[in-house]
N, C-alpha and C positions, 0 to 999 in steps of 0.2 A: 412404776416402770415406764408408763407413757410419758410422764414428766421428764424422766431421765433421758428418754429418747429425744424428746424435744430439745432439751438442753444441749445434747450432743450435736444434733442437727444445727442448732443455733450457733454453737461454737465453731463447727466446721464452716458454716456459711460466712461468718465474719472473718474467719482466717482467710478464706478465699477472697472475700471482698478486700481485705487489707492488702493481700498480695497483689491483687489486680490494681488497686489504687496506687500502691507503691511503684508498681511497674509502669503505669501510665504517667505518674508524676515524674518519675526518674527519666523515662524515655523523652517525655515532653520537655523537661527542663534541660536535659543534656543537648538535645537537638536545637531547642530554641536559643539557649545561651550561646552555643557554638555559632549558630547562624547570625545571631544579633551581633556578636563580636566581629564576624566577617563583614556584616553590613556596616557597622560603625567604622571599621578600617577603610572600607571602600568609600564610604561617605567622606571621610577625612581626605582621602586621596583625590577624589573628584573635585572637592571644594578647593583644593590647592591648585588645580589646573584651571586657570581662567583664560578666556579668550582675550588676547591682546588687541589693541586698536592701532591702526596705522598712525604715524606721526602727523601726516598731512591733514590739516584742518581747513586750510583755504589755499587757493592757488596764488602764486606771487606774480605781480605785475610791476615792472620797473620802468618808470617814465621820467627821464631827466628833462630839465627845462629845454624847450625847443631852441635850436641854434639858428641865429640870424647873422649872416655875413653882410655887413653894411657897406664895405668898401667896394668901389667900382674897379673892375679889372677886365682885361681882354678875355672873354669867355668863349667857350665852344658852343656849337649849335645844339648838341645833345650829350647827355651823360648816359653811358651804357652800364646797365646793371651788372653785366659780366665783369667789367673792369672794376666797378665798385666792390664786388665780391672778391676780386683778385687782391686788391690793396687791403681790404679788411682782413683777409686770411694771411697776408704778408705780415701784418702787425701781430696777429695771433701767433704765428710761427716764431717770430722774433722774440716773443714773450713766453715761449714754451707752452703754448695753448693749442689744443687740437683744432684743426680747420673746421669751419662751418660748412654744412652741406646745404645747397640750395634746395628749397622746397617750393613746388609750384603753387600749393594752396596759400602759403605765406606770401608768394609773389602776387597772387590775386588780391590778398588782403591789403598789401602795400599799395597796389594800384588803385583799389577802391578808396583808400585813405586819401591819396593825392587828388583823385577826381572829386571827392567830397569837399576837400579844402579849397580847391579852385572854384567849384560851383557855389559854395556858401561863404567864400571869402573869410575864412578863419585859419589861424595857425596855432593850434593847440592839440594836445593829445586827446582831449575829449571834445566831441562835436557839440554844436548848440543843442542837439537832441539828447545829449548825454551818452553818446556811443563812443567807445574807445577801441583800441587795438584788440583787447581781449574779446570784446563783443563781436568784432568783425571776424576773427578767426573761429570763434565758436559758431557763428552763423554759417561758416563754410565747413562745419563738421570736423574741425581740427581739434583734437583733444590734447590738452597740454597740462604740464605741471608748472611751468614758468613762461612768462611772456615779457619781452622788453621792446621798447620802441625808441628809435632815434629819428628826430625830425631836423631838417635843415632848409633854410630859405636864403637865397642869394645868387649872385652871378659868379659861379665857380669856373676857373679856367680849364679844369679837367677833373677826372675821377679821383686822382690822387689828392688834388687840392681839397676836394670835398671830404675825403676820409681823413686827411690831415687836420681839417678844421674840427671834425668830431673828436679826433684823438687829442686835440689841444683843450678839450672841454672835459672836466673830470667825470661827470655823470655819463656822458656819451662814451668816453674811453672805457669806463667800467663795463658798460654793456658789450662793447666790442671785444673786450678781453675776458669776459665772464666765462669761465670754463664749464659752467653748468649748461650754458646754451649750446645746443647741438645743431640746430637748423636755422635758416634765415630766409626771409623774403625781401626783395629789394624793388623799389620803383623810383624813377626820377623823370620829371617832365618839366617842360617849360611852358609858361602861360602868363596871363595877366593877373597880377595880385596887387590889390590896392592901387590900381591904375598904372602899374609898372610891369614891364616884361621881366620875368625872373624864373629861376629854377625852384622847384620844391622837390625834396628828396626824402625818402622814407626807408628805414631799415626796421624790419620786424624780426626780432630774435625769439626763439622758442625752444623749450625743452619738451619734446613729445611725451605724452603719457606712456607710450610704448617703451620708453627707456627704462621705466621702473614699473613692471607689471603689477597691478593691484592684486592683493590677496583674493583668492577664489570666493566669490560671494555665495555660490551654490554650496560650497563646502561649509561655509558659516551657517547657512540656512539648515543644512543637514545636522550640524551640531546642535543648533537650537531646537530642532524637532526632536532629536534623540534625548535632549535634556528634559523636554516635556514628558517623553516616555518614562524617563527615570523618575520624575516627580509622581507620575501616575502609579508606577510600580511601588514607590516608597509609600504612597497613600494606601495601596492595597496591602502591603506588608504590615503597616501599622494597624489596619483594620483586622487583619488576621490575628495579630498579637492580642488585640482586644477581645476578639471572639474566643480565642483559646483560653484566655484568662477567665472570661465569663463562664465558659463550659467547665473549667476546672473548679471554679467556686460552686457551681451548681452540683458538680460531682461530690464535692466535699460536704455540701449541705445534705444530699441524699444519703450519703454514708453515715453522717451523724444522726440523722433521723432514723435510719435503719437500725441503729443500735437499741432503740427502744421498742422495736416491733416484736410481737410474739405470735401473731397469726401468720400461718404459712402463706396464705394468698398475698398478704401485704409484703411479706419477705420476698416472695417470688417476684412481685411487681417492682420492688426496690432493686432486686438483683437484675431484672430486665432493663430497668432504667439506667442502672450503672453501666451495663453492657452497651446500651445505645449511646450513652455519653462517651464511653471509651472509644467506640467506633468513630463518633463524630470528631473527637479530639485527634485521633490518628489521621483521619482524612484532612483535617485542618493543618496538622503538622506537615503532612506530605505536600499539601499545596503551598504552605509557608516556605518549606525548604526549596521547592521548585521555583518559587518567586524569587528567593534569595539568589539562587544560581543564575536565573535570568537577569536579575539586577546586577550582579557582579560582572557577568559577561558583557552586558550593555555598558556598564561603567568603564570597563577596560577599553571598549570600542570608542567611547566618547573621549577618553583620555588620549588615545592614539590620534583621533581626528583633530583634537585641540592642539596636539604637538605639531601635526602637519600644518595646520593653519597658522600657528604662532611662528613657525619657521618661515612661512611666506611673508608674514608681517615683518619679521626681523630683516629679511632680505630686502623688502621694500623700503623700510626705514633706513637701512644702510645705504641703499642706492640713492636716496634723497640727499644724503650728506656728501656724496662723492662729486 
């Protein structure tokens, strides 16, 4: 009779254990599979959204061969930069190109260039120290996308004569009519060069960086930081998956060992261990699901930020080609 009672208890116990394990496995598998699928979908989406890079890799500097007017003619005492700008813009208007705007910083750069050439007696775009127009404007804190420079040496009869001489030279003409240039600095002065009294004239053309605003670097940093958060979350999710799998294997092992038990105390201990494992699995699953939700929300946020940044890059790149 006692053996029969033990057999009944034993049967009931394993039925309960079987129900418990089936419930835990099913709950765990359904939740984990569903969340893994969501995780894979989001991973695919976020991997498809990459940060684009601006087209600009280096700033452009255009330096045609300096122009020398060798013929002698009746010249004036001074060349006025306002009139040089006037005739420069006349030719731009005649060629359907927007007028250039005078910029004081570029005027200072042009004046520095003339002073340096007279003092060191050279007539080149690059000084003996290796300094060019781009270096001068940068030294004056002018941020640019493009810089061009026209140089002229000779005895010009007036400002139109000077600009006409530049327009007759292909490289200088291209600078004057370049629609990408928006601002200009001008300087013209008379002094002694190679033992003769003559004019030096400088035009410095530029496209300011402000014309094409760069993509927001702070936004890019924010994206990179959040991508690191995603990596950390992904590692946490992977670790939870491993832990759940490990607990599941242990639970299966305890169950299989329990089938051979006959002593009540050992059966109760096995039953208690299965309950503990079940509680641990449920807690891990809850944490896993919460991490997946957090991962998916952060992924969507990163996707939105990447879209915003890439739009800025696209606008910048389009601006460069105009």
